[in-house]
C-alpha positions in Angstrom: 0.2 0.1 0.0 2.5 1.9 0.8 4.5 2.0 -2.7 1.6 2.4 -4.6 0.4 5.5 -3.0 4.4 6.9 -3.2 3.9 5.5 -7.5 1.2 6.9 -7.6 2.3 10.6 -6.0 5.0 10.3 -8.0 3.1 9.8 -11.3 0.6 12.8 -10.4 3.7 15.3 -9.4 6.1 13.8 -12.2 3.2 13.6 -15.5 0.4 14.8 -14.8 1.4 18.4 -13.2 4.1 18.2 -15.7 6.6 18.0 -13.2 8.9 17.1 -16.5 8.7 20.1 -17.9 10.9 21.8 -15.4 14.1 19.0 -15.2 16.1 17.9 -12.5 14.0 20.6 -9.9 10.9 18.9 -10.6 12.5 15.9 -11.0 13.9 16.3 -7.4 9.8 17.2 -6.3 8.3 14.9 -7.8 10.6 12.3 -6.0 10.1 14.2 -2.4 6.8 14.3 -2.6 6.8 10.4 -3.4 8.9 9.8 -0.9 6.5 11.6 2.2 3.6 9.7 0.5 5.4 6.4 1.0 6.9 7.3 5.0 3.4 7.9 5.7 1.8 4.7 5.4 4.8 3.0 6.7 4.9 5.1 9.2 0.7 4.2 9.7 1.5 0.5 9.5 3.9 0.6 12.4 2.2 2.4 14.1 -0.8 -0.2 14.0 1.1 -3.0 14.5 3.2 -1.0 18.3 -0.7 -1.0 19.2 -1.8 -3.4 21.8 -5.0 -4.8 21.8 -7.6 -6.3 24.5 -11.1 -8.2 23.2 -13.4 -7.9 26.0 -16.2 -10.0 25.9 -19.2 -9.8 28.1 -21.0 -12.5 28.6 -24.0 -14.1 31.3 -25.0 -18.2 31.2 -24.3 -19.1 27.5 -21.6 -21.4 27.7 -22.2 -23.0 24.8 -21.8 -19.7 22.7 -18.8 -18.2 24.3 -17.1 -21.5 23.6 -17.1 -20.6 19.9 -17.3 -16.7 20.1 -13.6 -17.4 22.1 -12.5 -20.1 19.4 -13.2 -17.4 16.5 -11.0 -14.6 19.0 -7.9 -17.5 19.0 -8.1 -17.7 15.3 -7.8 -14.3 14.0 -4.7 -13.1 12.0 -3.8 -10.7 14.6 -4.8 -12.0 17.3 -5.3 -9.9 20.8 -2.9 -9.6 23.1 -5.2 -10.1 25.6 -9.1 -11.1 26.0 -10.8 -11.0 29.0 -14.4 -12.5 30.0 -17.1 -9.5 31.4 -18.9 -12.5 33.3 -22.2 -11.2 34.5 -22.8 -13.7 37.5 -22.6 -17.1 35.3 -22.7 -20.3 36.4 -20.1 -22.7 37.1 -20.3 -23.9 33.6 -19.3 -20.6 32.3 -15.5 -20.7 34.2 -15.0 -24.0 32.8 -15.1 -23.0 29.8 -12.8 -20.4 29.9 -10.2 -22.4 31.4 -11.0 -24.8 29.3 -10.4 -22.4 26.5 -7.2 -20.7 28.8 -4.9 -23.3 29.1 -5.0 -23.9 25.0 -4.1 -19.9 23.9 -0.8 -18.7 23.4 -2.2 -15.6 24.7 -4.0 -14.1 28.3 -7.4 -15.5 28.8 -9.0 -13.8 31.7 -12.2 -14.1 33.7 -13.9 -11.3 35.5 -16.5 -12.5 37.2 -19.1 -10.8 39.3 -22.3 -12.0 41.3 -25.4 -12.5 39.4 -27.5 -9.3 41.1 -29.5 -8.8 37.6 -28.8 -7.2 34.6 -25.2 -5.4 35.5 -23.7 -4.8 31.7 -21.9 -1.3 32.3 -20.5 -3.1 35.8 -19.6 -6.2 34.3 -17.8 -4.0 31.2 -15.7 -1.5 33.3 -14.9 -4.3 36.1 -13.1 -5.9 32.7 -11.7 -2.4 31.2 -9.8 -2.1 34.8 -8.4 -5.4 34.5 -6.9 -4.4 31.1 -3.6 -3.5 30.1 -3.9 -2.8 26.5 -3.8 0.5 24.7 -7.1 -0.2 22.1 -10.1 -2.1 23.4 -12.5 -3.8 21.7 -15.4 -5.2 22.7 -18.3 -7.9 21.9 -20.7 -9.7 23.6 -20.8 -13.6 23.9 -22.5 -14.5 21.2 -20.5 -12.6 18.3 -18.5 -15.1 16.3 -16.2 -13.6 14.6 -14.3 -12.8 11.6 -10.5 -14.5 11.4 -10.0 -10.0 10.1 -11.7 -8.7 12.9 -9.3 -7.6 15.0 -7.4 -6.3 12.0 -10.5 -4.4 10.6 -10.6 -2.4 13.9 -6.8 -1.5 14.4 -6.5 -0.3 11.0 -8.7 2.4 11.3 -8.1 2.9 15.6 -7.0 6.0 16.6 -6.8 8.8 19.6 -9.8 10.5 20.3 -12.1 7.8 17.6 -15.2 5.6 19.0 -15.3 2.5 16.5 -19.1 1.0 16.0 -18.8 -1.9 13.7 -21.6 -4.0 12.7 -23.1 -7.2 12.4 -24.4 -10.5 10.6 -27.5 -12.0 12.4 -27.9 -15.3 11.6 -31.2 -17.6 12.1 -32.8 -19.8 14.6 -32.1 -23.2 12.9 -29.0 -21.7 11.9 -27.7 -20.7 15.3 -28.8 -23.6 16.6 -26.9 -26.0 14.3 -23.7 -24.2 15.0 -24.5 -24.9 18.5 -25.6 -28.5 18.0 -21.5 -29.2 15.8 -19.6 -27.5 18.5 -17.1 -26.5 15.7 -16.1 -23.3 14.4 -18.2 -22.6 11.7 -16.8 -21.2 8.0 -19.4 -18.4 8.0 -19.3 -15.8 5.1 -22.3 -14.1 2.8 -22.9 -17.2 0.9 -23.6 -19.4 4.6 -27.6 -20.3 4.8 -29.2 -18.7 7.7 -27.7 -15.3 7.4 -30.3 -12.5 7.8 -29.7 -8.6 6.2 -26.8 -10.8 3.7 -24.6 -7.5 2.4 -22.9 -7.2 6.0 -21.1 -9.6 5.8 -20.0 -9.0 2.8 -16.2 -7.6 3.4 -14.5 -5.3 1.0 -11.6 -2.8 2.0 -12.6 -0.4 -0.9 -16.5 -0.4 0.2 -15.5 0.0 3.7 -13.5 3.0 2.5 -16.6 4.3 1.1 -19.1 3.3 3.4 -17.2 4.6 6.8 -18.9 7.8 7.9 -15.9 9.8 10.0 -16.5 12.6 12.5 -20.2 12.4 13.2 -21.8 12.3 16.8 -24.8 10.4 15.4 -26.6 8.2 18.4 -28.1 5.7 15.9 -27.1 2.2 15.7 -25.1 1.7 19.0 -24.5 -1.2 20.0 -21.3 -2.6 22.3 -21.5 -5.6 20.5 -18.9 -4.7 18.1 -17.3 -1.2 19.3 -13.8 0.1 19.9 -11.5 2.7 21.4 -8.6 3.8 23.5 -8.6 2.6 26.9 -7.3 6.5 27.0 -10.1 7.7 26.4 -12.6 5.7 28.4 -11.1 6.4 31.5 -11.3 10.4 30.6 -14.7 10.2 30.9 -14.8 7.4 33.8 -15.9 4.3 31.4 -19.7 3.1 32.0 -21.7 4.6 34.2 -22.4 1.5 36.8 -26.0 3.0 37.8 -27.4 1.2 35.2 -29.0 -1.7 35.6 -31.2 -4.0 33.8 -31.3 -4.2 30.0 -31.0 -1.1 27.7 -29.9 2.6 26.8 -25.9 1.7 29.2 -24.3 1.6 25.2 -25.7 4.9 24.7 -25.2 7.3 27.9 -20.9 6.0 27.6 -20.8 6.9 23.9 -23.2 9.9 25.3 -20.6 11.2 27.5 -17.5 10.1 24.9 -19.0 12.8 22.0 -19.4 15.7 25.3 -15.8 15.2 26.0 -14.7 15.8 22.3 -14.5 11.7 20.8 -16.2 11.5 17.1 -17.4 8.6 16.0 -16.2 6.3 12.8 -19.1 3.4 11.2 -16.9 -0.1 10.7 -18.6 -1.6 7.5 -17.8 -4.5 4.9 -14.7 -4.9 7.7 -14.5 -6.2 11.0 -17.3 -8.5 10.6 -19.0 -10.3 13.7 -21.8 -13.1 13.1 -24.5 -12.8 15.9 -25.7 -16.2 17.4 -29.6 -15.5 17.6 -31.2 -15.6 20.9 -34.2 -14.4 22.9 -34.6 -11.1 23.6 -34.1 -9.4 27.1 -36.2 -8.1 29.4 -36.7 -4.5 28.9 -38.7 -3.2 32.3 -35.6 -1.1 33.4 -36.0 0.9 30.4 -38.2 3.9 31.8 -35.0 4.5 34.0 -32.7 4.6 32.0 -33.3 6.4 29.5 -33.9 9.4 32.4 -30.5 8.3 33.2 -29.4 8.8 29.2 -31.7 11.5 29.5 -30.1 13.6 32.7 -26.9 12.8 31.2 -27.4 14.5 27.1 -29.6 17.3 28.8 -26.1 18.0 31.6 -23.3 16.8 29.0 -22.3 15.1 31.0 -18.5 13.7 30.5 -18.0 12.0 33.7 -20.4 9.7 35.6 -19.6 9.3 39.3 -20.0 5.4 39.4 -18.0 4.3 37.0 -14.3 2.5 36.1 -12.7 4.6 38.9 -15.1 2.5 41.6 -12.5 -0.9 40.5 -9.3 1.3 39.5 -7.2 3.5 40.8 -7.9 7.3 40.9 -5.1 8.2 39.0 -4.9 5.9 36.7 -8.7 7.1 35.5 -7.5 10.8 35.8 -4.3 9.3 33.2 -1.2 10.5 35.6 
Protein backbone atom coordinates (compact mmCIF):
# COMPACT_ATOMS: atom_id res chain seq x y z
CA UNK A 1 0.00 0.00 0.00
CA UNK A 2 2.85 2.38 0.81
CA UNK A 3 4.56 1.60 -2.50
CA UNK A 4 1.30 2.13 -4.39
CA UNK A 5 0.67 5.53 -2.81
CA UNK A 6 4.28 6.55 -3.39
CA UNK A 7 4.09 5.54 -7.04
CA UNK A 8 0.78 7.32 -7.60
CA UNK A 9 2.19 10.47 -5.99
CA UNK A 10 5.18 10.43 -8.34
CA UNK A 11 3.04 9.92 -11.45
CA UNK A 12 0.65 12.66 -10.35
CA UNK A 13 3.40 15.22 -9.75
CA UNK A 14 5.86 14.33 -12.52
CA UNK A 15 3.43 13.54 -15.35
CA UNK A 16 -0.04 14.92 -14.63
CA UNK A 17 1.25 18.15 -13.09
CA UNK A 18 4.04 18.39 -15.73
CA UNK A 19 6.93 18.21 -13.31
CA UNK A 20 9.04 16.88 -16.21
CA UNK A 21 8.84 20.31 -17.83
CA UNK A 22 10.98 21.77 -15.03
CA UNK A 23 13.94 19.48 -15.53
CA UNK A 24 15.96 18.37 -12.51
CA UNK A 25 13.95 20.54 -10.11
CA UNK A 26 10.66 18.98 -11.22
CA UNK A 27 12.13 15.48 -10.83
CA UNK A 28 13.48 16.27 -7.36
CA UNK A 29 10.16 17.67 -6.16
CA UNK A 30 8.20 14.71 -7.58
CA UNK A 31 10.54 12.18 -5.94
CA UNK A 32 10.37 14.03 -2.60
CA UNK A 33 6.55 14.03 -2.65
CA UNK A 34 6.54 10.33 -3.51
CA UNK A 35 8.90 9.57 -0.62
CA UNK A 36 6.71 11.57 1.77
CA UNK A 37 3.62 9.65 0.75
CA UNK A 38 5.46 6.33 1.02
CA UNK A 39 6.83 6.98 4.51
CA UNK A 40 3.47 8.24 5.78
CA UNK A 41 1.89 4.85 5.11
CA UNK A 42 4.91 2.94 6.39
CA UNK A 43 4.73 4.86 9.67
CA UNK A 44 0.99 4.22 9.91
CA UNK A 45 1.60 0.50 9.40
CA UNK A 46 4.28 0.47 12.10
CA UNK A 47 2.05 2.40 14.51
CA UNK A 48 -0.86 -0.01 14.07
CA UNK A 49 1.43 -2.99 14.62
CA UNK A 50 2.68 -1.44 17.85
CA UNK A 51 -0.81 -0.89 19.34
CA UNK A 52 -1.75 -3.51 21.91
CA UNK A 53 -5.39 -4.57 22.03
CA UNK A 54 -7.63 -6.16 24.66
CA UNK A 55 -10.73 -8.02 23.49
CA UNK A 56 -13.50 -7.77 26.12
CA UNK A 57 -16.32 -10.31 25.76
CA UNK A 58 -19.49 -9.82 27.82
CA UNK A 59 -21.41 -12.97 28.75
CA UNK A 60 -24.08 -14.41 31.00
CA UNK A 61 -24.89 -18.12 31.27
CA UNK A 62 -24.34 -19.07 27.64
CA UNK A 63 -21.22 -21.26 27.75
CA UNK A 64 -21.86 -23.05 24.44
CA UNK A 65 -21.92 -19.77 22.51
CA UNK A 66 -19.01 -18.34 24.50
CA UNK A 67 -16.79 -21.27 23.60
CA UNK A 68 -17.35 -20.65 19.87
CA UNK A 69 -16.70 -16.93 20.32
CA UNK A 70 -13.45 -17.60 22.17
CA UNK A 71 -12.33 -20.03 19.48
CA UNK A 72 -13.01 -17.40 16.82
CA UNK A 73 -11.02 -14.86 18.85
CA UNK A 74 -8.05 -17.23 18.90
CA UNK A 75 -8.30 -17.76 15.12
CA UNK A 76 -7.61 -14.14 14.20
CA UNK A 77 -5.06 -13.12 11.60
CA UNK A 78 -3.95 -10.57 14.21
CA UNK A 79 -4.45 -12.02 17.67
CA UNK A 80 -5.54 -9.70 20.49
CA UNK A 81 -2.87 -9.26 23.15
CA UNK A 82 -5.31 -10.45 25.79
CA UNK A 83 -8.90 -11.63 26.11
CA UNK A 84 -11.06 -10.67 29.07
CA UNK A 85 -14.40 -12.39 29.63
CA UNK A 86 -16.68 -9.86 31.37
CA UNK A 87 -19.02 -12.26 33.19
CA UNK A 88 -22.21 -10.79 34.68
CA UNK A 89 -22.64 -13.57 37.25
CA UNK A 90 -22.74 -16.80 35.23
CA UNK A 91 -22.75 -20.25 36.79
CA UNK A 92 -19.76 -22.59 37.02
CA UNK A 93 -20.14 -23.89 33.45
CA UNK A 94 -18.89 -20.56 32.07
CA UNK A 95 -15.81 -20.60 34.30
CA UNK A 96 -15.04 -24.11 33.04
CA UNK A 97 -15.24 -22.94 29.41
CA UNK A 98 -12.90 -20.01 30.10
CA UNK A 99 -10.45 -22.29 31.89
CA UNK A 100 -10.61 -24.81 29.02
CA UNK A 101 -9.74 -22.09 26.49
CA UNK A 102 -7.13 -20.48 28.74
CA UNK A 103 -5.11 -23.71 28.97
CA UNK A 104 -4.96 -23.93 25.17
CA UNK A 105 -4.37 -20.27 24.32
CA UNK A 106 -1.06 -18.61 23.52
CA UNK A 107 -2.28 -15.27 24.92
CA UNK A 108 -3.67 -14.36 28.36
CA UNK A 109 -7.36 -15.21 28.82
CA UNK A 110 -8.86 -13.62 31.94
CA UNK A 111 -12.18 -14.26 33.64
CA UNK A 112 -13.69 -11.12 35.21
CA UNK A 113 -16.68 -12.33 37.26
CA UNK A 114 -19.18 -10.43 39.40
CA UNK A 115 -22.08 -11.74 41.52
CA UNK A 116 -25.43 -12.16 39.80
CA UNK A 117 -27.47 -9.16 40.97
CA UNK A 118 -29.53 -8.72 37.84
CA UNK A 119 -28.53 -7.35 34.45
CA UNK A 120 -25.49 -5.14 35.14
CA UNK A 121 -23.62 -5.00 31.85
CA UNK A 122 -22.13 -1.57 32.57
CA UNK A 123 -20.52 -2.73 35.80
CA UNK A 124 -19.34 -5.94 34.18
CA UNK A 125 -17.60 -4.06 31.38
CA UNK A 126 -16.01 -1.65 33.87
CA UNK A 127 -14.53 -4.52 35.87
CA UNK A 128 -13.00 -5.91 32.68
CA UNK A 129 -11.83 -2.46 31.55
CA UNK A 130 -10.07 -2.03 34.90
CA UNK A 131 -8.15 -5.28 34.32
CA UNK A 132 -7.17 -4.48 30.73
CA UNK A 133 -3.47 -3.86 30.09
CA UNK A 134 -3.61 -2.84 26.43
CA UNK A 135 -3.77 0.49 24.60
CA UNK A 136 -6.90 -0.33 22.65
CA UNK A 137 -10.19 -1.96 23.64
CA UNK A 138 -12.57 -3.93 21.43
CA UNK A 139 -15.93 -4.82 22.97
CA UNK A 140 -18.08 -7.69 21.74
CA UNK A 141 -20.90 -9.79 23.18
CA UNK A 142 -20.52 -13.43 24.09
CA UNK A 143 -22.65 -14.53 21.14
CA UNK A 144 -20.63 -12.86 18.35
CA UNK A 145 -18.58 -15.26 16.22
CA UNK A 146 -15.75 -13.25 14.67
CA UNK A 147 -14.47 -13.16 11.13
CA UNK A 148 -10.72 -14.02 11.08
CA UNK A 149 -9.83 -10.41 10.16
CA UNK A 150 -12.04 -8.82 12.85
CA UNK A 151 -9.25 -7.50 15.11
CA UNK A 152 -7.04 -6.47 12.20
CA UNK A 153 -9.89 -4.49 10.64
CA UNK A 154 -10.50 -2.62 13.89
CA UNK A 155 -6.84 -1.72 14.31
CA UNK A 156 -6.49 -0.40 10.76
CA UNK A 157 -8.74 2.55 11.58
CA UNK A 158 -8.00 2.92 15.30
CA UNK A 159 -7.22 6.52 16.27
CA UNK A 160 -7.10 8.44 19.52
CA UNK A 161 -10.37 10.32 19.97
CA UNK A 162 -12.24 7.98 17.61
CA UNK A 163 -15.03 5.63 18.64
CA UNK A 164 -15.43 2.79 16.15
CA UNK A 165 -18.95 1.40 15.77
CA UNK A 166 -19.14 -1.92 13.97
CA UNK A 167 -22.20 -3.84 12.83
CA UNK A 168 -23.33 -7.45 13.08
CA UNK A 169 -24.57 -10.18 10.80
CA UNK A 170 -27.74 -11.77 12.18
CA UNK A 171 -28.02 -15.57 12.09
CA UNK A 172 -31.41 -17.26 12.13
CA UNK A 173 -32.60 -19.42 15.01
CA UNK A 174 -32.23 -22.64 12.99
CA UNK A 175 -28.74 -21.73 11.76
CA UNK A 176 -27.68 -20.86 15.30
CA UNK A 177 -28.93 -24.16 16.66
CA UNK A 178 -27.12 -26.09 13.91
CA UNK A 179 -23.86 -24.30 14.77
CA UNK A 180 -24.24 -24.94 18.50
CA UNK A 181 -25.14 -28.60 17.93
CA UNK A 182 -22.05 -29.11 15.79
CA UNK A 183 -19.82 -27.43 18.37
CA UNK A 184 -16.98 -26.61 15.97
CA UNK A 185 -16.02 -23.16 14.78
CA UNK A 186 -18.14 -22.57 11.65
CA UNK A 187 -16.87 -21.24 8.34
CA UNK A 188 -19.26 -18.37 7.76
CA UNK A 189 -19.48 -15.96 4.83
CA UNK A 190 -22.06 -13.90 2.98
CA UNK A 191 -22.88 -17.03 0.96
CA UNK A 192 -23.73 -19.14 4.02
CA UNK A 193 -27.31 -20.20 4.61
CA UNK A 194 -29.32 -18.87 7.54
CA UNK A 195 -28.04 -15.29 7.32
CA UNK A 196 -30.14 -12.15 7.59
CA UNK A 197 -28.88 -8.79 6.28
CA UNK A 198 -26.54 -10.69 3.97
CA UNK A 199 -24.79 -7.58 2.66
CA UNK A 200 -23.40 -6.98 6.17
CA UNK A 201 -21.32 -10.15 5.73
CA UNK A 202 -19.44 -8.74 2.73
CA UNK A 203 -15.84 -7.82 3.58
CA UNK A 204 -14.37 -5.35 1.09
CA UNK A 205 -11.67 -2.82 1.96
CA UNK A 206 -12.65 -0.43 -0.83
CA UNK A 207 -16.30 -0.38 0.19
CA UNK A 208 -15.28 -0.03 3.83
CA UNK A 209 -13.48 3.22 2.98
CA UNK A 210 -16.47 4.57 1.09
CA UNK A 211 -19.09 3.54 3.65
CA UNK A 212 -17.20 4.51 6.80
CA UNK A 213 -18.78 7.76 7.96
CA UNK A 214 -16.14 9.71 9.86
CA UNK A 215 -16.48 12.50 12.34
CA UNK A 216 -20.18 12.23 13.19
CA UNK A 217 -21.69 12.15 16.67
CA UNK A 218 -24.98 10.37 16.09
CA UNK A 219 -26.52 7.99 18.60
CA UNK A 220 -28.41 5.81 16.14
CA UNK A 221 -27.18 2.22 15.97
CA UNK A 222 -24.99 2.32 19.08
CA UNK A 223 -24.06 -1.26 19.99
CA UNK A 224 -21.36 -2.48 22.37
CA UNK A 225 -21.56 -5.88 20.67
CA UNK A 226 -18.98 -4.50 18.19
CA UNK A 227 -17.23 -1.35 19.38
CA UNK A 228 -13.64 -0.12 19.66
CA UNK A 229 -11.87 2.77 21.40
CA UNK A 230 -8.60 3.63 23.10
CA UNK A 231 -8.59 2.73 26.78
CA UNK A 232 -7.35 6.21 27.72
CA UNK A 233 -10.41 7.74 26.02
CA UNK A 234 -12.71 5.49 28.07
CA UNK A 235 -10.89 6.32 31.31
CA UNK A 236 -11.26 10.02 30.55
CA UNK A 237 -15.06 9.69 30.91
CA UNK A 238 -14.80 7.15 33.77
CA UNK A 239 -16.02 4.25 31.65
CA UNK A 240 -19.60 3.02 31.80
CA UNK A 241 -22.07 4.19 34.44
CA UNK A 242 -22.57 1.49 37.10
CA UNK A 243 -25.95 3.05 37.93
CA UNK A 244 -27.49 1.30 34.92
CA UNK A 245 -29.38 -1.83 35.97
CA UNK A 246 -31.42 -3.87 33.51
CA UNK A 247 -31.25 -3.99 29.72
CA UNK A 248 -30.70 -0.90 27.64
CA UNK A 249 -29.10 2.52 27.17
CA UNK A 250 -25.91 1.99 29.18
CA UNK A 251 -24.00 1.86 25.89
CA UNK A 252 -25.68 4.99 24.48
CA UNK A 253 -25.02 6.90 27.71
CA UNK A 254 -21.33 5.96 27.62
CA UNK A 255 -21.06 7.09 24.01
CA UNK A 256 -22.86 10.37 24.81
CA UNK A 257 -20.21 11.24 27.40
CA UNK A 258 -17.48 10.28 24.92
CA UNK A 259 -19.02 12.71 22.41
CA UNK A 260 -19.21 15.44 25.06
CA UNK A 261 -15.49 14.91 25.66
CA UNK A 262 -14.66 15.49 22.00
CA UNK A 263 -14.63 11.96 20.56
CA UNK A 264 -16.02 11.33 17.10
CA UNK A 265 -17.61 8.24 15.64
CA UNK A 266 -16.43 6.13 12.72
CA UNK A 267 -18.80 3.48 11.35
CA UNK A 268 -17.06 0.23 10.45
CA UNK A 269 -18.89 -1.38 7.53
CA UNK A 270 -17.79 -4.09 5.11
CA UNK A 271 -15.03 -4.92 7.62
CA UNK A 272 -14.82 -6.00 11.25
CA UNK A 273 -17.48 -8.61 10.56
CA UNK A 274 -19.09 -10.55 13.40
CA UNK A 275 -21.92 -13.12 13.23
CA UNK A 276 -24.59 -12.76 15.91
CA UNK A 277 -25.96 -16.06 17.22
CA UNK A 278 -29.73 -15.91 17.70
CA UNK A 279 -31.22 -15.61 21.19
CA UNK A 280 -34.44 -14.51 22.86
CA UNK A 281 -34.75 -10.79 23.48
CA UNK A 282 -33.94 -9.61 27.01
CA UNK A 283 -36.63 -8.15 29.26
CA UNK A 284 -36.91 -4.37 28.88
CA UNK A 285 -38.66 -3.47 32.12
CA UNK A 286 -35.82 -1.13 33.13
CA UNK A 287 -35.96 1.03 30.01
CA UNK A 288 -37.90 3.96 31.56
CA UNK A 289 -35.37 4.51 34.35
CA UNK A 290 -32.42 3.94 32.02
CA UNK A 291 -33.90 6.37 29.49
CA UNK A 292 -34.08 8.94 32.28
CA UNK A 293 -30.37 8.46 33.07
CA UNK A 294 -29.49 8.87 29.40
CA UNK A 295 -31.62 11.99 29.07
CA UNK A 296 -29.93 13.54 32.11
CA UNK A 297 -26.50 12.95 30.57
CA UNK A 298 -27.60 14.50 27.27
CA UNK A 299 -29.29 17.55 28.78
CA UNK A 300 -26.47 18.27 31.24
CA UNK A 301 -23.76 17.39 28.72
CA UNK A 302 -22.02 15.23 31.28
CA UNK A 303 -18.51 13.98 30.56
CA UNK A 304 -17.82 11.83 33.62
CA UNK A 305 -20.13 9.61 35.61
CA UNK A 306 -19.84 9.35 39.40
CA UNK A 307 -19.82 5.57 39.65
CA UNK A 308 -17.78 4.19 36.79
CA UNK A 309 -14.54 2.34 36.19
CA UNK A 310 -13.01 4.34 39.05
CA UNK A 311 -14.90 2.01 41.43
CA UNK A 312 -12.51 -0.76 40.36
CA UNK A 313 -9.30 1.06 39.47
CA UNK A 314 -6.90 3.52 41.02
CA UNK A 315 -8.00 7.16 40.72
CA UNK A 316 -4.57 8.15 39.38
CA UNK A 317 -4.92 5.87 36.37
CA UNK A 318 -8.46 7.01 35.62
CA UNK A 319 -7.23 10.59 35.63
CA UNK A 320 -4.47 9.63 33.20
CA UNK A 321 -1.66 10.60 35.55
